[in-house]
Steps between C-alpha positions, in 0.01 A plus 500: 500500500735680252382573152751548211430697184465848381252760628311710249719807594825314450365373152412859393830633611674232301290585183567868531878439527479258193298757293753773582794277387312405176413854426866631535642200317277502186641831343849372547408168330350680209818705452703184529281327242522796260876510534521125424279546187702784380825310551374188334375685193808710452714179504258346242550800274883497556497125439311550180735761372803268595346210316423705196845641504651145521274368227588790270877409530431115472281536207707782336160690439288767654297394804244749638293547805163653417179594678173697457510584864800416725273455803312217319825306387724461201615266232846398414533416130745444216466814298600386155486847337596709787158700492421443865149374401391137511470378142382173371852356441624610861546227759350563840763398764323599821178656611478657847172604659500716806143660450376350836780654698374864513823656424551832314787520265602827345735471205740785396440609239131481569404361168752217524344164425797306368862439602700324234845335518724455199723205423776646721263520794495878485179709539401552143375840567835607657322720749466420879141384590345499846202341663363617835305245695253604770216360703265658742658503847831358350829654415609562145779323313664617185610257205765644268603358153815675402592597142733189494231273617599464869188478724513599863255570784528803718 
């Protein structure tokens, strides 16, 4: 009489092989997920800058992107007086929250908490601004806002 099935030894060997595959695959998956989060959030910031620039030209007014902490998110708003602060008469155009993503964003200059575009779509500060995105076990990406308002990802 022939019995089909697995012996205890065969089952243990299969479990050991499966655990080795999982142990080697998890770090790679963490890196992949970190890279996806960095890419997604750099594209969100670039998209917000492009939106702000387009709205500044369309509305013939200053539009700013402001934050208290870039890693928490930012607000795109119609900046009536060009002060780079959200005043009572300013219109909020877009609010982006990335606080759950665990991304570290270093702005250059370090104290930079606002980027403003004038009615011509130019960076109102006329100086290049950079934002370095990093996440544990992920690679870094750099977002640049040129003095003429062009935004790129390096």
